[in-house]
N, C-alpha and C positions, 0 to 999 in steps of 0.2 A: 462732589466736593467733600462731603462728609467722610467718605472712605479715604480720600486723599489725605485729609487732616489726620485721621487716626493712624495712617501709615507714616505720615510725616513725623509724628511725635516719636515714632520708634524706627526712624529711617535706617539706622545702622543695623537694627535687628531684621528689618525687611530685606535689606541688601544681603545680610548674612544668609538669610533663608533662601534667597534666590540663588546665591552662589553655591550653597550646599546642594540645592536641588539640581542645579546644572551638573555639578561634579558627580553627584549620585547617579544621575541619568547617564553620564558618560561611562562610569565604571560598572554600571549594572550589566549583567549578561543579556544576551539576546532574548527576546520574548519566546517562551516555550510554545510549541505548537501542539502540545499534547498534555495529557494528565501526567502527574509526577512519575518520573522514570524510576523504576525499581532496580535498574542495572547500575552497577558501579563501573567507573571508567568507560562511559558510553563512547567516547572518542578514541578508545584503544590507544591511549598515549603512554601507558606504563610499559614501554618497550625499551629494549637496548639492542645495540648492534654487536653481534658476537664476532669471534675471530674469523669465521668463514664468510662474513659479509651478509649474514641473514639477520633479520630482526626477530627477536624472541621476547616473550613477556618477561618482565622483571620478576624476581621472587615474590614481591609483594603484590603483583598484579592479580586482579580478580579473574581475568580471563586465562584459561588454560588452553594451550595449543595442542591439537592432536596432529601428530606427524603423519602426513601422507604426501609423498613426493617431496619436493624441495621445501615446501612450506613458505612462510612469508620471507620476502626479500626486500632489499633497499630499492625503492622507487622514488623518483622525484615527480610528484603530482601537483606541485605548486601552480603550474600553469593550467591545470584542468579546471573546467568550468563548474562551479558549485552553485546550484539553484538558490534563489533567495530563501525559499522555504527551508532548505538545508542549513543555510548560514544563520537564519533566525533561531533555529534550534540550538546551535552551538557552532561557533566559528571553527571550521576544520583546522585541526592541528596536524599531528602525525597521523598518517593514514596507512595502516598495514596493507600491503599489496603483494601480489604474486605475479610472476612472469614465467613464461615457459614457451615451448615450441610444440607443434603438432608433429607427431610421428607415429610409427607403427610399433606395436608391441608394448612392453611395460614402460618404455620411456615417454609414452604419450601422457602420462600422469605427472609430469615434472612440475606443473604449475598449479598447485592447489593449497589453499589455506583453510583450516577449520579451527574455530575457536569456540569454547564453551564456558558458561558461567552458571553457577547454581544460586538460586534465590529462594529463601524461605518467605512465603507469602504472609502478609498481615492477615489478621483474623477477618474472614470474609463474612458478609451479611448472609444470614440464613433465611431471611424473609423473601428474597427474590434471587433470580439468577444473576450472577456477577459477570460482567463483560470485561474483556481486555482489548487493548490495542497493541500492535507490535509492528516494528519495521526495522530495516537497515538500508543504508544508501550504498548502492553498488556502482562502482565506476569502471569504465572500460576504455581501452585505447582505440577500439573500433577496427583493429587491423584484421580480425577474423573474417571480415566481410569479403575478403579477396578469395576465400576458399569456396569453390563451387560444390564441395561435398560437406558443407557446414554441418557440424554436429554440436551445437551449443558450445562453441569454443570459449566464449566469454560469458560465463553464467555465474549465478550466485543466489543466495537466499538465506532463509532462517528456518529453524525447526524449534518447536517448544514441546517438551515432554512434561506432562503433569504427573505428580506423585502424591500419594496419600500419607507419606511420613515426612518427618522433619530431619531425617538422618540421610544426607546425601550419599554416605558410604554404602547404603543399601539400594540406591537407585540404579536400576538397569532398564534398558529399553524394553525388555520383555515384561517388566512389571509396571510400566507406566500406565496410568489411568487412561490417558489419551495422548495422541501425538498429532499436533497441528503443524502445518508447514506452508511456506510460500517460496517459490523460486521462479526465476525468469532468466531467459537468455537476454543479455544486454541489448537494448534496442535504441539507445540514444546515439547522438552523433559522437564521433571520436573525442576522447578526452573530457567526457562529462560524467555526471552521476545521475542515477535514477533511483527513485524510492520504491522499495519492495515492501508494501504495506499490507496489513491484514488485521482482522479483528474477529472475535468469536466469544463463545461462552466458556467460562471456566468450569470444568466438570465438578460435580458434587464431590465433596470430600478431599479436594486438592489442597495440599498444605505447602507445596513447593514446586518449583519449576526448574528445569535445566534448559537454558536457551543456547542454541547452537547457531553460529554464523559460519557461512562458507562462501568461498569464491573459487572459481576454477578456470583455467585456460585449457581444459580438456578439449581435444580435437583430434581429427585424423586427416592428414594430408593424403592426397592420392598417391604420391610417390615419396619415398624417404628423402630423395634429393631436394625436395621442395620445402623441407622443414624451415630453413633459414628465412624463407619468404613469408612464413606464417607465424612469426613471433607475435604473441599477444600479451596484454597486461590487464589485470583487474585489480580493484581495490575495494576496501570496505571502510565505512565510517558511520558515526552517529547511530548506534544501535539503540533500540527503545523497546521497553515492555512496561506497560502501565495498566492499572485497573481503572476502568471508566466508572465514575461515581454517580452517574445519572441514567435514567431510563431513556429509551428512544422517544424523541418528540413526535415521530410519525406514527400514525395509526396503521396497523397492518403492514408495517414495513417489510415483513418477511412473507406476506401474502398467506399466512397460516389461518387467518380468520375466514378465508374464502371456503364456501361449501361446494362450489362448482368452479370449473376452470374459467379463468379470466373474469371472475366476479369483481375483483378489486374493491373489496369493502374498505371504506374510508378514503378511497381515491376517486378522482373524477376520470372517467374514460369516455372520450379522449381528453387529454389535458386541456385546461383553459387557454394555455398559451398557443398562439397560432403557428404551429410547425407546418413545414411545407408538405409533409406526407404523414398521414395518420389513418390509412385505410386497412392495414393488415390486422387480422384477428390473431391475438396471441395464443400460443399453444402451451399446454402444460408439458414442460421438458424435464425429463428426469435422467437422461442417459448420456450426458456429455462429459461426465467426469467420474473416474473411478467406477464406472458401471452404473453410477447413480449420482446425480448432482448433489443431492441432499445428504447422502450417506457414504460419500467417498472417503478417502484417507484423510482429507482435510476437514470435511464436514462443515461447510460454511455456516456460521452464526448459529441459528437455532437448530439446525439439523432436522428440518421439517419435510413436508410433503409437496410444497408448491414452489415452482420456479417457472418463469414465463419467458418464452422465446419463440424460435421458429425452427423448422426442419425442412431443408430444401426438397427432400424426397416427398414431403407432404404438400408443400406450398408452391413448388416449382421454383425456377430460377428467376427471381424478380428483384425489383428495386422498390421498396415500400417501407413502411414503419408502423408501429403502434405506439400510442402515447398514453400517459397517465400522469396525474398531478394531485397535489394535496396542499391545503393551507393549514398552518398551525399557529397558535399564539406564541409570541416571543415575549417571555416574562423576565428577561435578564436585563441588567443595567446596560445603558448605552455603551457601545464599544466592546461588548462581549462577542468574541468571534465564535463561529460555529464550524463544525466539521461535518461534511457529508461524505459517507462511504457507502459502497455497495459492492457486491460480488458479480463478476462477469466472466462467462466461460464460453469458449468457442472450440469446436473440435470436429474432426471427421467422424462419420458414422461408425467407422471401424478404425481403431487406433493405429497409427503408423502409416496410413495411406497418404498419398499425395494430397496436398492441401492448398486451397486458395490462399494467396499471401497478401497482396495489396488490396484485395476486395474481400468483403465479408460483412461483419457487423460494425456499426458505429453507434455512439451514444451522444446525443446532444441534450444538455441540461440547462434550463433557465431557472434561476432563483430570483424570485420577485419579493420586494420588500414593500409592505403596506404600512402607511401611517394611519391617520384618522380618516378612513374611508377613501384614501387615494394612494396611488403608487408613488413612492418616493425614491425608488431605485431598483436596479436589477443587475444581475451578473449572469453571463452565459459561458458555457464550457462545451467545447467540441472535442470529443475524445475518440481516437482511433484505436482499434485493437493493436496491442503492442507487437510489432514485428521489428526485427533489427534494422538499423539504419542502412539505407541502400539495399533493402531486402531482395530486390530483384536479382542481385548478383551472387546470392548465397545458396542457390539451389531451390528446390520446389517443396521443401518441408517447412511447416510453421513450427518452429521450436517451442513456441508457447502454447501450442494446441493442447487442449485437455487440462490446462492448469488454470486455477483461479487467478484473475486479475482484479485487484481491489484499488480502484482510484480513491485517493483521499484528498478531497477538495476543502480548502479553507475559505470560509465565507465571512464577509465583513458587512454586517447590517448597518446602515447609516443611522445616525441619531434620530430618534423619533419612531423607530420601527416598532410596530405593535403585532404584526403578523408576517409570517414568512410563507411564501408559496414555492413549492418544489415541483417543477414540471419536467418530465422526462420523455425523450423521444428516442426509441430504440429502433435504429434504422438497419435495414437489410439491403445490401448491394451485392448480389451474387448472380450475375449473368452466367449462363452456361459457357464453359470453356473446355475444349477437348483435353483429355489427360488428367482431369481433376475429379475428385470424388464428391459424394454428397456430404453436406455439412449440417451440424446442429449448433445453435447458440442460445444462451439464456442469460437473464439478469435476475438477481435475487438479493434479499437482505439489505434493503435501503435503510440507512441509519443516520439520523440527524441529532446532534447534541452539541453543547458548548465544548470548547477545547479545555476548559478547566471549570472548577466549581465556582459559580457566582450566582447570587440570588437576590431578588428584590424583597424576599420574604414570602413565605407561603410556598406551596408546591406548584410545579408546572401544571399548566392546563393544556389538555389536548382538545383540538376541535377539528371538525370535518370541514 
């Protein structure tokens, strides 16, 4: 009653505050799902339609288009499905796209768009390694799935070149400090978008980056007369590059504290969560990407010596899994979202060989939220290795084989959460099948952190 009276004396001011709050909430942009974006025009909206019917960046646009093939064209993607996570970042506006057809010879490159933007980095902390997060959303019409000789017809991704000077006119690919990239063959259902995400360590001495986005309808039809039947479309939207301002909440998330294979310092082995399978012994896997998982051309996260997975030529063709888990303190205000990321790779033992498609490795993750000595909630995620939609009709090659896949999961701890448990089940389902080759797969670099800087005061605490 006391509170009612105090508000009643200022009724019109209370009403005004409520109305302003509602209006402010309506006009506020969607909640960001990442740290502050350093890219300008992330939605790629500073475009114009030229006299030939192609979309080109306006003179004031921050993105520069590199011409290869026809470049960006006018596409109507208003009916395409945009995931909630994508919409929460920014409501999709104009989406640059490219369309083309598959053919033989030079014409098969008629559908490619490449965009670049240079960014001078803010002064980085010299006391510890600085981490970044990056992604772009790739859309596809899904029509390449009719091609039995599929060669990544609808593909896209991003590249980041790190430079040690603040003068972009002197930046060349040959003098970049490091080059990181992520790319994928489109694997969603037709007319949808998928996020190509990744994260890593900014190299010492980096003062600027050049971020490159690309999407392509590159492909090859079996006969020139079939071109019209294999028209494809791809699109890009919501590009992102940001510096992550907090350390990893997980202990030994990159497994680099281990002195011997499968030690899992800081983790429980097997995980506390009761997964259906957990008997497989994890192997130290180093040769599933770029000749070496940890030192390939992408060099995931810390670039260390440990990654854990399986090799069918050592373990046989089996269905089993290994599990591991960890609990950490949650020291942020109620409502602070967390992001969980990790690197996942699957490949044949010799690149380019025929590959298992719908069978291989899977990852199941359960995130447990603990209150004062009891569980108050949990979220589960069941992740398949990314193969194109209706993959069985596109040939016997896994277009994403040998490339890192970085799932980026947004977690919502309920009010009262004091500890968070991350439980991982890395499952192998690789029964023998004539005509296919031996496989390797591995997971590495688990990273847990808030999606933005929030603190209750004091530093985060890690706990086993």
